[in-house]
All heavy atoms as an XYZ file, in Angstrom:
739
protein
N      20.608     -0.186      0.924
C      21.015      0.788     -0.128
C      20.252      1.983      0.017
O      20.762      3.122     -0.034
C      20.898      0.215     -1.445
C      21.638     -1.044     -1.810
C      21.326     -1.718     -3.101
O      20.576     -1.094     -3.878
N      22.069     -2.634     -3.506
N      18.929      1.993      0.071
C      18.130      3.208      0.388
C      17.007      2.833      1.301
O      16.780      1.699      1.721
C      17.399      3.603     -1.024
O      16.480      2.548     -1.352
C      18.386      3.759     -2.141
N      16.338      3.867      1.715
C      15.196      3.750      2.719
C      14.117      2.827      1.989
O      13.540      1.963      2.755
C      14.621      5.099      3.076
C      15.490      5.956      3.956
S      15.908      5.136      5.534
C      14.229      5.155      6.417
N      13.885      3.040      0.751
C      12.885      2.208     -0.004
C      13.260      0.659      0.224
O      12.323     -0.082      0.395
C      12.792      2.594     -1.430
N      14.509      0.327      0.023
C      14.906     -1.043      0.164
C      14.757     -1.564      1.652
O      14.349     -2.699      1.864
C      16.425     -1.299     -0.217
C      16.517     -1.465     -1.681
C      16.945     -0.382     -2.497
C      16.288     -2.599     -2.336
C      17.165     -0.654     -3.798
C      16.449     -2.858     -3.580
C      16.898     -1.831     -4.488
O      16.967     -1.988     -5.849
N      14.882     -0.705      2.660
C      14.706     -1.073      3.937
C      13.169     -1.412      4.170
O      12.889     -2.256      4.853
N      12.351     -0.516      3.590
C      10.824     -0.744      3.789
C      10.478     -1.851      2.914
O       9.540     -2.705      3.372
C      10.038      0.497      3.354
C      10.171      1.571      4.472
C      10.823      2.722      4.414
C       9.321      1.248      5.602
C      10.750      3.529      5.445
C       9.423      2.148      6.757
C      10.091      3.371      6.654
N      11.211     -2.201      1.853
C      10.880     -3.436      1.103
C      10.996     -4.563      1.987
O      10.181     -5.525      2.112
C      11.684     -3.507     -0.184
C      11.410     -4.827     -0.924
C      12.540     -4.939     -2.088
N      12.344     -6.169     -2.681
C      13.021     -7.263     -2.411
N      13.930     -7.295     -1.348
N      12.969     -8.448     -3.054
N      12.191     -4.632      2.696
C      12.447     -5.780      3.683
C      11.447     -5.839      4.717
O      10.909     -6.953      5.064
C      13.967     -5.606      4.250
N      11.095     -4.678      5.415
C      10.134     -4.733      6.418
C       8.737     -5.097      5.986
O       8.173     -5.949      6.599
C       9.981     -3.338      7.006
N       8.425     -4.711      4.749
C       7.070     -5.164      4.229
C       7.120     -6.605      3.914
O       6.028     -7.305      4.038
C       6.658     -4.202      2.981
C       6.323     -2.790      3.374
C       6.479     -1.971      2.190
C       4.885     -2.811      3.914
N       8.137     -7.128      3.358
C       8.247     -8.615      3.130
C       8.160     -9.325      4.381
O       7.503    -10.478      4.518
C       9.525     -8.977      2.380
C       9.490     -8.335      0.941
S      11.015     -8.649     -0.059
C      10.897    -10.411     -0.148
N       8.763     -8.930      5.470
C       8.649     -9.624      6.791
C       7.221     -9.503      7.264
O       6.726    -10.546      7.758
C       9.485     -8.784      7.852
C      10.974     -9.347      7.729
O      11.370    -10.286      7.190
N      11.929     -8.385      8.466
N       6.526     -8.338      7.085
C       5.162     -8.326      7.618
C       4.269     -9.355      6.755
O       3.487     -9.933      7.393
C       4.640     -6.847      7.470
C       5.228     -5.838      8.413
C       4.773     -4.409      8.070
C       4.886     -6.230      9.875
N       4.509     -9.397      5.483
C       3.705    -10.287      4.742
C       3.960    -11.668      5.029
O       3.100    -12.561      5.086
C       3.998    -10.051      3.162
C       3.416     -8.647      2.705
C       3.748     -8.401      1.304
N       3.043     -9.374      0.509
C       3.014     -9.400     -0.806
N       3.884     -8.583     -1.463
N       2.256    -10.252     -1.531
N       5.242    -12.034      5.476
C       5.596    -13.412      5.918
C       4.947    -13.730      7.149
O       4.553    -14.834      7.323
C       7.147    -13.476      5.743
O       7.549    -14.112      6.855
N       5.004    -12.688      8.065
C       4.280    -12.974      9.360
C       2.868    -13.424      9.136
O       2.334    -14.174      9.809
C       4.234    -11.680     10.226
C       5.630    -11.349     10.889
C       6.786    -12.077     10.531
C       5.694    -10.207     11.707
C       8.017    -11.802     11.150
C       7.015     -9.947     12.280
C       8.115    -10.659     11.968
O       9.298    -10.288     12.440
N       2.185    -12.735      8.162
C       0.793    -13.116      7.875
C       0.588    -14.317      7.279
O      -0.150    -15.253      7.743
C       0.158    -11.843      7.112
C       0.100    -10.619      7.819
C      -1.271    -12.356      6.617
C      -0.224     -9.367      7.083
N       1.267    -14.675      6.210
C       1.142    -15.842      5.370
C       1.808    -17.033      6.036
O       1.134    -18.139      5.937
C       1.682    -15.651      3.986
O       3.141    -15.473      4.001
C       0.986    -14.586      3.266
N       2.968    -16.933      6.727
C       3.638    -18.176      7.348
C       3.335    -18.346      8.776
O       3.320    -19.607      9.116
C       5.213    -18.022      7.083
C       5.555    -18.038      5.762
C       7.099    -17.959      5.582
C       7.410    -18.057      4.146
N       8.855    -17.933      4.014
N       2.975    -17.430      9.415
C       2.897    -17.518     10.970
C       1.544    -17.175     11.447
O       1.291    -17.136     12.589
C       3.929    -16.639     11.712
C       5.417    -17.070     11.228
C       6.034    -16.244     10.428
C       5.973    -18.313     11.753
C       7.360    -16.504      9.953
C       7.218    -18.531     11.231
C       7.911    -17.717     10.497
O       9.081    -18.082     10.025
N       0.582    -16.717     10.551
C      -0.811    -16.253     10.827
C      -0.750    -15.185     11.903
O      -1.641    -15.026     12.707
C      -1.545    -17.578     11.476
C      -3.071    -17.253     11.276
O      -3.494    -16.624     10.432
N      -3.742    -17.810     12.315
N       0.215    -14.315     11.890
C       0.243    -13.102     12.650
C      -0.380    -12.002     11.790
O       0.204    -11.345     10.950
C       1.639    -12.723     12.956
S       2.515    -13.981     14.118
N      -1.700    -11.957     11.819
C      -2.456    -11.087     10.896
C      -3.247     -9.957     11.541
O      -4.190     -9.438     11.061
C      -3.427    -12.010     10.064
C      -4.439    -12.792     10.929
O      -4.336    -12.649     12.135
N      -5.200    -13.457     10.251
N      -2.871     -9.534     12.757
C      -3.315     -8.417     13.497
C      -2.144     -7.567     14.086
O      -0.953     -8.095     14.182
C      -4.207     -8.778     14.628
O      -3.391     -9.445     15.678
C      -5.371     -9.730     14.297
N      -2.370     -6.350     14.327
C      -1.244     -5.573     14.907
C      -0.758     -6.192     16.108
O       0.529     -6.235     16.400
C      -1.687     -3.980     15.087
C      -1.836     -3.308     13.750
C      -0.727     -3.342     15.935
C      -2.580     -2.090     13.805
N      -1.591     -6.648     16.982
C      -1.154     -7.334     18.206
C      -0.278     -8.499     17.981
O       0.841     -8.608     18.632
C      -2.528     -7.604     19.014
N      -0.616     -9.364     17.084
C       0.123    -10.650     16.900
C       1.457    -10.255     16.154
O       2.455    -10.853     16.335
C      -0.628    -11.557     16.110
O      -1.053    -11.201     14.825
N       1.400     -9.271     15.219
C       2.594     -8.827     14.494
C       3.644     -8.308     15.460
O       4.894     -8.614     15.482
C       2.239     -7.828     13.370
C       1.553     -8.476     12.283
C       3.491     -6.976     12.924
C       0.888     -7.414     11.281
N       3.292     -7.438     16.395
C       4.135     -6.852     17.302
C       4.660     -7.758     18.339
O       5.773     -7.628     18.801
C       3.510     -5.600     18.108
O       2.358     -5.866     18.677
C       3.347     -4.406     17.114
N       3.882     -8.833     18.707
C       4.296     -9.839     19.591
C       5.418    -10.670     18.950
O       6.434    -10.981     19.641
C       3.239    -10.812     19.928
C       2.374    -10.303     21.026
O       2.860     -9.799     21.987
N       1.088    -10.647     20.993
N       5.390    -10.822     17.655
C       6.390    -11.565     16.825
C       7.615    -10.628     16.706
O       8.811    -10.905     16.801
C       5.845    -12.118     15.555
C       6.973    -12.923     14.783
C       6.415    -13.894     14.032
C       7.452    -14.825     13.403
N       8.180    -15.670     14.242
N       7.378     -9.338     16.279
C       8.473     -8.439     15.848
C       9.267     -8.041     17.021
O      10.436     -7.886     16.909
C       7.731     -7.317     15.291
C       8.723     -6.263     14.661
C       9.398     -5.163     15.368
C       9.005     -5.941     13.266
N      10.023     -4.441     14.517
C       9.955     -4.913     13.272
C       8.669     -6.648     12.117
C      10.437     -4.385     12.057
C       9.295     -6.156     10.979
C      10.149     -5.151     10.944
N       8.603     -7.695     18.152
C       9.266     -7.220     19.412
C       8.780     -7.908     20.554
O       8.044     -7.448     21.491
C       8.996     -5.725     19.519
N       9.248     -9.220     20.628
C       8.677    -10.075     21.775
C       9.157     -9.583     23.113
O      10.261     -9.056     23.326
C       9.182    -11.494     21.355
C      10.416    -11.155     20.610
C      10.198     -9.865     19.858
N       8.311     -9.847     24.124
C       8.736     -9.427     25.406
C      10.048    -10.259     26.010
O      10.730     -9.796     26.846
C       7.543     -9.733     26.420
O       7.110    -11.118     26.329
N      10.254    -11.417     25.382
C      11.401    -12.247     25.668
C      12.686    -11.455     25.413
O      13.783    -11.742     25.869
C      11.312    -13.571     25.057
O      11.362    -13.384     23.639
N      12.701    -10.539     24.545
C      13.724     -9.674     24.098
C      13.768     -8.419     24.896
O      14.483     -7.405     24.657
C      13.746     -9.303     22.717
C      14.064    -10.547     21.801
O      14.606    -11.461     22.338
O      13.902    -10.430     20.532
N      12.931     -8.251     25.888
C      12.816     -7.087     26.805
C      11.892     -5.964     26.199
O      11.979     -4.831     26.752
N      11.135     -6.293     25.257
C      10.124     -5.310     24.623
C       8.933     -5.451     25.348
O       8.528     -6.261     26.148
C      10.041     -5.683     23.263
C      11.249     -5.533     22.464
O      11.811     -4.568     22.337
N      11.659     -6.646     21.787
N       8.047     -4.367     25.107
C       6.616     -4.307     25.553
C       5.793     -4.454     24.421
O       5.362     -3.405     23.884
C       6.385     -3.160     26.434
C       5.075     -3.048     27.005
O       4.111     -3.668     26.557
N       4.888     -2.103     27.993
N       5.508     -5.650     23.903
C       4.645     -5.667     22.704
C       3.178     -5.057     22.787
O       2.791     -4.492     21.746
C       4.515     -7.206     22.434
C       5.226     -7.847     23.476
C       5.733     -6.959     24.436
N       2.626     -5.036     23.920
C       1.317     -4.384     24.062
C       1.497     -2.951     23.851
O       0.534     -2.262     23.141
C       0.785     -4.669     25.412
O      -0.457     -4.064     25.625
N       2.398     -2.310     24.335
C       2.696     -0.882     24.226
C       3.009     -0.571     22.647
O       2.547      0.375     22.155
C       3.899     -0.416     25.082
C       4.275      1.020     24.814
C       3.482      2.001     25.512
N       4.105      3.407     25.337
C       3.530      4.349     24.551
N       2.366      4.221     24.001
N       4.144      5.517     24.394
N       3.852     -1.461     22.115
C       4.229     -1.263     20.716
C       2.954     -1.360     19.872
O       2.684     -0.463     19.067
C       5.190     -2.470     20.493
C       6.017     -2.206     19.264
C       7.399     -2.296     19.275
C       5.494     -1.933     17.974
C       8.247     -2.105     18.293
C       6.308     -1.757     16.804
C       7.639     -1.857     16.969
O       8.438     -1.662     15.825
N       2.022     -2.384     20.146
C       0.825     -2.517     19.440
C      -0.072     -1.282     19.543
O      -0.618     -0.827     18.611
C       0.034     -3.778     19.880
N      -0.050     -0.792     20.752
C      -0.990      0.378     21.052
C      -0.418      1.657     20.203
O      -1.226      2.326     19.642
C      -1.032      0.787     22.462
C      -1.965      1.843     22.911
C      -3.489      1.454     22.368
O      -3.856      0.402     22.863
N      -4.046      2.178     21.708
N       0.841      1.839     20.156
C       1.385      2.912     19.454
C       1.097      2.732     17.928
O       0.738      3.810     17.215
C       3.065      3.162     19.676
C       3.653      4.045     18.706
C       3.192      3.586     21.177
N       1.325      1.656     17.449
C       1.068      1.306     15.920
C      -0.450      1.495     15.735
O      -0.818      2.108     14.671
C       1.530     -0.142     15.664
C       1.075     -0.478     14.147
C       3.077     -0.192     15.705
N      -1.241      1.010     16.652
C      -2.743      1.214     16.424
C      -3.112      2.657     16.426
O      -3.859      3.119     15.628
C      -3.395      0.378     17.547
O      -4.835      0.629     17.371
N      -2.583      3.386     17.410
C      -2.870      4.835     17.495
C      -2.371      5.622     16.281
O      -3.160      6.538     15.777
C      -2.253      5.381     18.764
C      -2.841      4.987     20.059
O      -4.046      4.410     20.089
O      -2.211      5.229     21.123
N      -1.228      5.217     15.791
C      -0.657      6.048     14.578
C      -1.385      5.613     13.257
O      -1.511      6.442     12.343
C       0.758      5.751     14.530
C       1.562      6.493     15.633
C       3.112      6.527     15.456
N       3.395      7.432     14.345
C       3.410      8.712     14.214
N       3.278      9.385     15.456
N       3.832      9.346     13.210
N      -1.982      4.371     13.301
C      -2.470      4.017     12.028
C      -4.144      4.184     11.957
O      -4.754      4.305     10.971
C      -2.272      2.613     11.640
O      -2.782      1.809     12.777
C      -0.851      2.370     11.466
N      -4.604      4.219     13.171
C      -6.124      4.249     13.313
C      -6.734      2.806     13.131
O      -7.934      2.760     12.906
N      -5.918      1.798     13.179
C      -6.316      0.463     12.925
C      -6.361     -0.180     14.325
O      -5.366     -0.285     15.040
C      -5.402     -0.357     11.916
C      -5.382      0.426     10.661
C      -5.844     -1.688     11.771
C      -4.193     -0.009      9.677
N      -7.444     -0.804     14.613
C      -7.585     -1.621     15.818
C      -6.502     -2.702     15.948
O      -6.234     -3.324     14.924
C      -8.985     -2.109     16.062
N      -6.114     -2.927     17.126
C      -4.955     -4.007     17.353
C      -5.522     -5.312     16.873
O      -4.587     -6.235     16.612
C      -4.572     -4.006     18.802
C      -3.929     -2.792     19.247
C      -3.316     -2.842     20.714
C      -4.553     -2.644     21.671
N      -4.095     -2.546     23.082
N      -6.748     -5.561     16.915
C      -7.377     -6.899     16.575
C      -7.892     -7.128     15.233
O      -8.463     -8.045     14.801
C      -8.443     -7.366     17.670
O      -9.313     -6.385     17.606
C      -7.810     -7.418     19.024
N      -7.779     -5.978     14.408
C      -8.381     -6.016     12.998
C      -7.463     -7.040     12.215
O      -6.262     -7.025     12.221
C      -8.214     -4.661     12.424
O      -9.119     -3.746     13.141
C      -8.697     -4.689     10.857
N      -8.167     -7.865     11.487
C      -7.478     -8.881     10.704
C      -6.918     -8.115      9.386
O      -7.622     -7.365      8.775
C      -8.408    -10.033     10.254
C      -7.542    -10.982      9.301
C      -8.723    -10.821     11.559
N      -5.587     -8.474      9.061
C      -4.937     -7.733      7.913
C      -4.621     -8.727      6.915
O      -4.035     -9.776      7.168
C      -3.651     -7.040      8.518
C      -4.083     -5.939      9.531
C      -2.934     -6.415      7.397
C      -2.924     -5.701     10.544
N      -4.835     -8.338      5.659
C      -4.530     -9.285      4.543
C      -3.069     -9.018      3.995
O      -2.730     -7.732      4.046
C      -5.447     -9.074      3.421
N      -2.369    -10.110      3.587
C      -1.103     -9.823      3.072
C      -0.891     -9.009      1.967
O       0.120     -8.451      1.569
C      -0.351    -11.236      2.921
N      -1.922     -8.879      1.190
C      -1.800     -8.009     -0.028
C      -2.559     -6.653      0.099
O      -2.694     -5.986     -0.860
C      -2.495     -8.685     -1.232
C      -3.966     -9.067     -0.975
O      -4.564     -8.883      0.061
N      -4.715     -9.613     -2.053
N      -2.761     -6.292      1.318
C      -3.396     -4.902      1.525
C      -2.368     -3.912      1.687
O      -1.799     -3.566      2.766
C      -4.246     -5.063      2.828
C      -4.881     -3.739      3.186
O      -4.713     -2.683      2.602
O      -5.908     -3.760      4.006
N      -2.050     -3.356      0.432
C      -0.897     -2.441      0.301
C      -1.088     -1.192      1.278
O      -0.139     -0.957      2.106
C      -0.910     -1.833     -1.072
C       0.123     -0.648     -1.261
C      -0.006     -0.155     -2.638
C       0.929      1.121     -2.812
N       0.836      1.691     -4.267
N      -2.026     -0.535      1.384
C      -2.395      0.704      2.109
C      -2.199      0.350      3.640
O      -1.380      1.131      4.410
C      -3.665      1.356      1.929
C      -3.821      2.640      2.631
C      -2.838      3.699      2.204
O      -2.433      3.813      1.042
O      -2.422      4.524      2.971
N      -2.764     -0.727      4.096
C      -2.740     -1.105      5.490
C      -1.324     -1.358      6.021
O      -0.848     -0.978      6.907
C      -3.654     -2.218      5.929
O      -5.099     -1.730      5.604
C      -3.718     -2.671      7.392
N      -0.616     -2.195      5.220
C       0.597     -2.725      5.456
C       1.628     -1.516      5.396
O       2.613     -1.476      6.288
C       1.131     -3.939      4.573
C       0.439     -5.162      4.907
C       0.905     -6.242      3.962
C       0.701     -5.633      6.293
N       1.587     -0.656      4.439
C       2.318      0.482      4.421
C       2.269      1.403      5.644
O       3.093      1.933      6.154
C       2.142      1.209      3.113
S       2.901      0.393      1.634
N       0.927      1.588      5.987
C       0.693      2.398      7.250
C       1.303      1.768      8.434
O       1.874      2.412      9.323
C      -0.743      2.584      7.483
C      -1.413      3.461      6.396
C      -0.873      4.822      6.332
O      -0.630      5.475      7.430
N      -0.741      5.378      5.217
N       1.218      0.385      8.611
C       1.669     -0.339      9.732
C       3.259     -0.188      9.744
O       3.871      0.024     10.691
C       1.246     -1.724      9.775
C      -0.157     -1.789     10.043
C       2.057     -2.693     10.674
C      -0.860     -3.146     10.008
N       3.868     -0.352      8.578
C       5.281     -0.316      8.406
C       5.742      1.063      8.879
O       6.781      1.203      9.585
C       5.797     -0.663      7.049
N       5.085      2.052      8.396
C       5.463      3.465      8.777
C       5.262      3.727     10.296
O       6.236      4.400     10.973
C       4.659      4.521      8.017
N       4.331      3.180     10.855
C       4.046      3.306     12.364
C       5.120      2.500     13.115
O       5.670      3.018     14.190
C       2.718      2.747     12.709
N       5.571      1.486     12.647
C       6.600      0.588     13.307
C       7.964      1.316     13.055
O       8.675      1.243     14.087
C       6.664     -0.808     12.645
C       5.391     -1.627     13.076
S       5.244     -3.255     12.247
C       6.454     -4.080     13.352
N       8.177      1.929     11.971
C       9.422      2.674     11.842
C       9.441      3.886     12.767
O      10.423      4.181     13.372
C       9.459      3.202     10.374
N       8.268      4.468     13.066
C       8.279      5.564     14.016
C       8.608      4.951     15.451
O       9.398      5.624     16.145
C       6.811      6.184     14.020
C       6.689      7.130     15.147
C       7.048      8.492     15.056
C       6.065      6.749     16.347
C       6.931      9.381     16.043
C       5.957      7.586     17.333
C       6.302      8.966     17.273
O       6.205      9.932     18.290
N       7.951      3.936     15.746
C       8.230      3.258     17.008
C       9.773      2.995     17.185
O      10.233      3.229     18.229
C       7.399      2.045     17.156
C       7.499      1.377     18.532
S       6.790      2.331     19.850
C       7.057      1.314     21.171
N      10.366      2.477     16.176
C      11.717      2.049     16.130
C      12.699      3.251     16.281
O      13.762      3.235     16.840
C      12.123      1.165     15.082
C      11.385     -0.229     15.031
C      11.826     -1.137     16.166
O      12.972     -1.005     16.604
O      11.025     -1.949     16.451
N      12.323      4.305     15.550
C      13.261      5.454     15.302
C      12.868      6.774     15.905
O      13.670      7.675     15.965
C      13.445      5.721     13.738
C      13.908      4.453     13.035
O      14.967      3.909     13.438
N      13.287      4.091     12.030
N      11.635      6.880     16.351
C      11.108      8.188     17.059
C      10.783      9.264     16.042
O      10.634     10.324     16.455
N      10.735      8.993     14.698
C      10.397      9.867     13.836
C       9.624      9.227     12.605
O       9.824      8.070     12.299
C      11.542     10.750     13.184
O      12.472      9.898     12.479
N       8.695      9.931     12.109
C       7.879      9.397     11.006
C       8.636      9.344      9.671
O       9.326     10.338      9.302
C       6.624     10.242     10.721
N       8.634      8.198      9.027
C       9.340      8.151      7.682
C       8.594      8.840      6.576
O       7.363      9.243      6.801
C       9.320      6.630      7.467
C       8.053      6.133      8.017
C       7.915      7.052      9.282
N       9.202      9.089      5.479
C       8.497      9.527      4.357
C       7.595      8.490      3.768
O       8.261      7.399      3.462
C       9.516     10.130      3.224
C      10.418     11.317      3.661
C      11.390     11.499      2.651
C       9.585     12.549      3.969
N       6.392      8.707      3.516
C       5.521      7.762      2.903
C       6.007      7.302      1.583
O       5.680      6.182      1.160
C       4.100      8.212      2.961
C       3.546      8.066      4.437
S       3.793      6.558      5.366
C       2.660      5.469      4.282
N       6.534      8.276      0.789
C       6.928      7.957     -0.481
C       8.065      6.794     -0.448
O       8.091      5.947     -1.334
C       7.521      9.104     -1.261
C       8.837      9.731     -0.727
C       9.152     11.069     -1.181
O       8.320     11.993     -1.318
O      10.308     11.209     -1.642
N       8.881      6.809      0.653
C       9.881      5.633      0.715
C       9.114      4.300      1.017
O       9.605      3.245      0.559
C      10.786      5.999      1.875
C      11.848      6.987      1.412
O      12.065      7.248      0.273
O      12.325      7.841      2.541
N       8.115      4.445      1.972
C       7.275      3.266      2.250
C       6.592      2.678      1.105
O       6.869      1.462      0.674
C       6.305      3.456      3.361
C       5.599      2.199      3.721
C       6.930      4.058      4.479
N       5.979      3.507      0.226
C       5.348      3.039     -0.988
C       6.292      2.479     -2.061
O       6.054      1.521     -2.644
C       4.414      4.045     -1.569
C       3.165      4.382     -0.616
C       2.984      5.642     -0.200
C       2.350      3.350     -0.339
C       1.968      5.975      0.550
C       1.234      3.655      0.474
C       1.080      4.990      0.997
O       0.008      5.194      1.728
N       7.451      3.169     -2.049
C       8.549      2.753     -3.091
C       8.973      1.325     -2.602
O       9.219      0.462     -3.531
C       9.676      3.700     -3.097
N       9.129      1.078     -1.386
C       9.512     -0.237     -0.901
C       8.315     -1.258     -1.322
O       8.675     -2.430     -1.800
N       7.106     -0.925     -1.172
C       6.011     -1.846     -1.548
C       6.209     -2.195     -3.074
O       6.003     -3.306     -3.452
C       4.708     -1.239     -1.197
C       3.583     -2.149     -1.678
C       2.977     -2.193     -2.911
C       2.908     -3.213     -0.940
N       1.919     -3.062     -3.068
C       1.921     -3.772     -1.692
C       3.077     -3.705      0.335
C       1.082     -4.760     -1.335
C       2.191     -4.608      0.832
C       1.279     -5.278     -0.134
N       6.451     -1.066     -3.789
C       6.456     -1.300     -5.269
C       7.595     -2.241     -5.661
O       7.595     -2.588     -6.933
C       6.529      0.090     -6.042
C       5.235      0.888     -5.810
O       4.177      0.288     -5.553
N       5.349      2.130     -5.790
N       8.579     -2.409     -4.807
C       9.628     -3.354     -5.090
C       9.347     -4.806     -4.910
O      10.175     -5.644     -5.323
C      10.954     -2.891     -4.484
C      11.528     -1.619     -4.998
S      13.200     -1.414     -4.237
C      12.778     -0.194     -2.962
N       8.270     -5.019     -4.250
C       7.957     -6.443     -3.952
C       7.435     -7.084     -5.035
O       6.706     -6.694     -5.803
C       6.931     -6.421     -2.720
C       7.566     -5.873     -1.405
C       6.511     -7.833     -2.500
C       6.589     -5.748     -0.204
């Protein structure tokens, strides 16, 4: 319906990766989100997300860490779309969870 709803879905996916699949680092998240079996380069993806957020690829992330997950979701949106989203949309998505 709106960008905020899209970010709500993405943030819920990220939280589920952490809680259900123990994908709790940028490296493990990108391996699940964009696997090489689908023709992606998860290592490159992780590096872009890490560079854009300033978070190391191996830093452990908590499922309730609003700021970190919003930054990761925004960086992943950049990777997927080639442009940075409005952070107000990302935070609005978090606030709907």
